[in-house]
N, C-alpha and C positions, 0 to 999 in steps of 0.2 A: 502492499501501500503505500502512496505517495505522500509524505510527510503534508499535516497540514496545519496552521495556525494552531490546534490543539492539542497535536500530536510534535510539533516539533519539538527538537527536543533541545535546553538553552546551558543548561548545563554540565559540562563537559561534552563537547557535541561529538569529538572524537572517540565517546564510548558510545554512541547510537548503534546499533546493529538491526535495524528495518526488515531486512533478508532473513531472520533470526528469527523475529516473532513466533510464526506459528511452529517451528522447533522448542522455542517456548514454553507454551502454551500446549504439548506432545509430550513435553520432560517435567512439566508440574507437576504438585503433587495435592497440592492447596490453594485453590483463588479463593484472592480478599474479595466482597462484594458487596461495594456502596450506592447507598441508596440515599433519598431525599424523599419524606413523606409527611404528610399532615403530622407527626410525632416527631419529626427533627432527622434529622440525617444520622444513618446507624451504615456499620461495615461491619460484615459480617462473613470466619473461613468457609468452604463449603467445600467439598469434591465439588468436581466436576467430570462431561464427558466434550474432550475435545478429538477432533480425528481433521488431520490434514485433506483426506479425500472431500470433505467439505468445509473449506480452506473460514469461511463466514458464518461458521455456525460453529456454537457454545452450550452445550446442556448444563441444565440445572436440575435436579430434584431432590425432592424432601415433602414435609406436610403437606395439605392442603388450608388448613389457617397458618400457615407461614406468613406472617407480614412480609418478610423480606419477597418470598417467592411471591404475594397478591401482589406488592410493588411494583415483583418485576415486569409479569404478566397481564400490567395495566399499560405498562405500552410506555412506562415513562425513563427516561434516560437510565442508565444505570454503567457503573465502572466496574471496573474488574479488571483485578493488579494480580498475576503471580509472578513469584521471588523464588528463585535459586538461590540457596546460596553455599557457595564451591570452599570458601578459605575465609578464617579471618587474619586478616594482616595487619604485624605489630611492626612498629615502626623504633628509631631511639627517638624519636618528638612527639609528642604526646598529638599535635596535630595531623600528622600523618598517620595516624592509625586509620585503619582501612576496613572494609570486607569486599571479597572477591564475589561478584554476584550473578547473573544473570537473570533479567526482569521482562515484561509483557506488561501494558496500561491498554486494556482492550474498553471502547467506548460503543456501547451495544443496548439495543432495541431487541423488545423481545419480538420475535417473530411472530406473521400471519394469524397463519394456525398452532392449534395446539397437534402433537402428534398422536394416533393412535392407537391401540393397544399395544399391534403389532408392532412400530414403531416406537412404541416406552419399554418393548422389552430385548429389542433392536441393542436401544441406544444404554441400557442395565448391562446386559450381556459385555457391549462392547466397553462400557466402563469397567466393571472388570477384570475384565483381559487387559483393559489398559495400564488399570494398576497390581496385577499378579498376572502376569503374561505365561500364556501357555493355560489358564483355568479359564472353565467354559463351564454353561448348562453340561449337566453328565460326565464335566470332567472336572471335578473339583468341588462341585456347589450342584444342590436339586434345581432347577428350575424354577425362577418365581411364579407362582401361583397368581388366578389373574387376581386373585383378592386384592393380592398387594400391589397388585401394578394398578390398580382400583384406587386404592388408600394411599396412591404415590401423587405430587404432581410432579409433571414434568413440564421443562419452561427450557423453549429455543430459543437464545441470543442469535437476533445476527450483528455481528461485526460491523459497526460503520467505518470507522478507524481504529489503529492500536499505534503503537509504537513501540521496539525495545530496546535496552540500553543492556549494556555489559561491563564491568570492570574484571581484570585480569590480572597477573603479573606480580610482583610482591612488592616489600615497602621502598618508597622513592623518595623518603625525606632528605632532608641536608646529611649527609655522614650515613647514613644506613649501608651504601655499600662501604665505605673506610673504616677496616681494623683497627685504627686510631682511636676514630674516638670510642668513645664509653659509651655501653647498652645493646642490647641486640634488638635485631630486625628481622624479619620472615614472614613466611604461612604456615597457618594450621591449618589445613583439610579439614571440612568439614564432611566429607565423604568420601 
């Protein structure tokens, strides 16, 4: 997606990687979904389904009485953020401590139609397979009965715009690569 005024990266522009947004969504585990309704703004962490074969669609699921899903299903604008933390960067200077990460920010709205039972089942099975590769219905778990699918709300989000950003590498503060400067610098991997 071409950057827009809303998705243009302003701080550390060199870290912008728009071509990797889909990969970050595929690799992510938790999406922080932000809404603002009559009760005010809220951000809720959720599992989600994303498949690069449908690059402009992201699925959320949950209880029918969920405040978040009701707001999302209304067609209100939604912001979805996924961040993967790859390492904690420590420096010889306090200011230059950092985090190695991959992140994507997606601006979305609910798609026009709600998925039917067959689509719900396919999305649920794909999501389980994305989180646990190789698992599938009858290969690791019993298929969801219709009553469970009816009890769960699935909302397809259309991704209107998104941006992606990453930080990689080691500490880059003054003296971090100089053994004569006191202190330590490096990266503690988190995965």
